[in-house]
C-alpha positions as CSV (number, residue, x, y, z in Angstrom):
1,X,27.8,-31.3,40.7
2,X,31.4,-31.2,39.7
3,X,34.0,-33.9,40.2
4,X,37.3,-33.3,41.9
5,X,40.6,-34.0,40.1
6,X,41.0,-37.1,42.2
7,X,37.7,-38.7,40.9
8,X,36.8,-40.7,37.8
9,X,33.6,-40.1,35.9
10,X,31.6,-43.0,34.4
11,X,28.6,-43.0,32.2
12,X,26.4,-46.0,32.6
13,X,23.4,-46.8,30.3
14,X,20.5,-48.6,32.0
15,X,17.8,-50.5,30.1
16,X,15.1,-53.1,30.8
17,X,12.1,-54.5,29.0
18,X,11.3,-57.5,31.2
19,X,10.5,-57.7,34.9
20,X,13.5,-58.0,37.1
21,X,13.4,-59.4,40.7
22,X,16.5,-58.4,42.7
23,X,15.8,-61.4,44.9
24,X,12.4,-60.2,45.9
25,X,10.6,-63.4,44.6
26,X,8.4,-61.3,42.3
27,X,9.1,-59.2,39.2
28,X,9.5,-55.5,39.2
29,X,8.3,-53.8,36.0
30,X,11.1,-52.4,33.8
31,X,10.9,-48.9,35.2
32,X,11.0,-50.1,38.8
33,X,13.9,-52.4,37.8
34,X,15.9,-49.5,36.3
35,X,15.2,-47.3,39.4
36,X,16.4,-50.1,41.6
37,X,19.5,-50.5,39.5
38,X,20.2,-46.7,39.9
39,X,20.0,-47.2,43.7
40,X,22.4,-50.1,43.4
41,X,24.8,-48.0,41.3
42,X,24.9,-45.4,44.1
43,X,25.8,-48.1,46.6
44,X,28.8,-49.5,44.7
45,X,31.8,-49.3,46.9
46,X,33.8,-46.1,46.1
47,X,31.2,-44.8,43.6
48,X,28.3,-42.4,43.9
49,X,25.5,-41.4,41.6
50,X,25.9,-37.7,40.7
51,X,23.3,-37.5,37.9
52,X,20.4,-39.6,36.5
53,X,18.7,-38.9,33.3
54,X,15.0,-38.9,32.6
55,X,13.6,-42.3,31.8
56,X,12.7,-43.0,28.2
57,X,10.5,-45.6,26.4
58,X,12.3,-46.9,23.4
59,X,11.8,-49.5,20.6
60,X,14.1,-52.5,20.8
61,X,17.1,-52.5,18.5
62,X,16.8,-54.4,16.3
63,X,13.0,-54.0,16.3
64,X,11.3,-57.3,16.7
65,X,7.5,-57.7,16.6
66,X,6.0,-58.6,19.9
67,X,9.1,-57.7,22.0
68,X,8.2,-55.1,24.6
69,X,9.5,-51.6,24.5
70,X,12.5,-50.8,26.7
71,X,12.9,-48.3,29.5
72,X,16.3,-46.6,29.1
73,X,18.3,-44.0,31.0
74,X,21.9,-43.0,31.8
75,X,23.6,-42.5,35.1
76,X,26.7,-40.5,35.7
77,X,28.9,-41.8,38.5
78,X,31.8,-40.4,40.4
79,X,34.4,-42.8,41.7
80,X,38.0,-43.5,42.6
81,X,40.7,-41.8,40.6
82,X,42.2,-44.1,37.9
83,X,39.3,-46.6,38.4
84,X,39.8,-50.0,36.9
85,X,37.2,-50.4,34.1
86,X,37.1,-54.2,34.5
87,X,36.3,-53.8,38.2
88,X,33.4,-51.5,37.3
89,X,32.2,-53.8,34.6
90,X,32.2,-56.8,37.1
91,X,30.2,-54.7,39.5
92,X,27.7,-53.8,36.8
93,X,27.3,-57.4,35.8
94,X,26.7,-58.4,39.4
95,X,23.8,-55.9,39.5
96,X,22.4,-57.3,36.3
97,X,22.7,-60.8,37.8
98,X,20.8,-59.7,40.9
99,X,18.0,-58.5,38.6
100,X,17.8,-61.9,37.0
101,X,19.7,-61.1,33.8
102,X,19.9,-64.0,31.3
103,X,21.9,-63.9,28.1
104,X,20.3,-66.5,25.8
105,X,21.2,-64.8,22.5
106,X,22.4,-61.4,21.3
107,X,19.8,-58.6,21.6
108,X,17.4,-60.8,23.6
109,X,14.8,-59.1,25.8
110,X,16.3,-58.5,29.3
111,X,15.5,-57.8,32.9
112,X,18.3,-55.3,33.1
113,X,21.1,-54.1,30.9
114,X,23.9,-52.0,32.3
115,X,26.5,-50.8,29.7
116,X,29.6,-48.9,30.6
117,X,29.5,-46.2,27.9
118,X,32.6,-44.2,29.0
119,X,35.0,-43.9,31.8
120,X,36.7,-40.6,31.8
121,X,38.2,-40.2,28.4
122,X,39.7,-43.7,28.4
123,X,40.2,-45.4,25.0
124,X,40.3,-49.2,25.4
125,X,40.3,-51.9,22.8
126,X,40.2,-55.3,24.5
127,X,38.1,-58.4,24.0
128,X,36.1,-58.1,27.2
129,X,35.6,-54.3,27.2
130,X,35.9,-51.6,24.5
131,X,35.7,-48.0,25.7
132,X,33.9,-45.9,24.8
133,X,31.1,-48.3,24.1
134,X,31.6,-49.3,20.5
135,X,27.9,-48.6,19.4
136,X,27.0,-45.7,21.7
137,X,27.2,-43.2,18.9
138,X,24.7,-45.2,16.9
139,X,22.0,-45.5,19.5
140,X,19.6,-42.6,20.1
141,X,18.3,-44.6,23.2
142,X,21.8,-44.1,24.7
143,X,22.6,-40.6,23.5
144,X,19.3,-38.9,24.4
145,X,19.5,-39.7,28.1
146,X,23.3,-39.3,28.0
147,X,22.7,-35.7,26.9
148,X,20.5,-35.2,30.0
149,X,23.4,-36.0,32.4
150,X,26.5,-35.0,30.4
151,X,25.4,-32.4,27.8
152,X,29.0,-31.4,27.1
153,X,30.3,-34.9,26.7
154,X,32.6,-35.4,23.7
155,X,33.1,-38.9,22.3
156,X,36.8,-39.5,23.0
157,X,37.4,-41.6,19.9
158,X,35.3,-39.5,17.4
159,X,35.9,-36.1,18.8
160,X,32.2,-35.2,18.4
161,X,29.9,-33.7,21.0
162,X,26.8,-35.6,22.1
163,X,24.6,-33.0,20.4
164,X,26.4,-33.6,17.0
165,X,26.1,-37.4,17.4
166,X,22.4,-37.0,18.1
167,X,21.9,-34.7,15.1
168,X,23.6,-37.3,12.8
169,X,21.0,-40.0,13.7
170,X,17.7,-40.6,12.0
171,X,14.8,-39.4,14.1
172,X,12.2,-41.8,12.9
173,X,11.5,-43.5,16.2
174,X,12.6,-41.1,18.9
175,X,12.8,-42.1,22.6
176,X,9.7,-40.9,24.4
177,X,10.2,-39.4,27.9
178,X,8.3,-41.3,30.5
179,X,6.3,-38.9,32.7
180,X,6.4,-40.2,36.3
């Protein structure tokens, strides 16, 4: 599905390795949590889900013994022209909070992680939000599903296509597609 010239395009990474609850009073498994988050993304005012990657099982980064594997995917959204990235970030964090996201320490296991990877070709260096995501090019668990929804995406800061970014990464622990 193509976007009109009056629309923004956002790439959102989704991940979970703990049950999330979305106010249900019981935990959804990580895959169900990510699916519920994709539905929530499609319901954001002014935005619509135009593509959703396959789901992948991935090892946490950094790998920590005993920490459960993640479910990861990427969503492509279409939204208002000249969308405010901080408004979108706030909306993503509200969805995370609804899933019970806690932030006890960096790289902690989580019920839901929604990262704004890119918004159009915007380059932004600010304390609260850097675009494109400052580590996206280093993470196979982001790039593999991103290639599913935006195979022609070019990193706006590096000028490299997603295929080239993937080829530059070690393939010692590749994401495994989840057959559903």
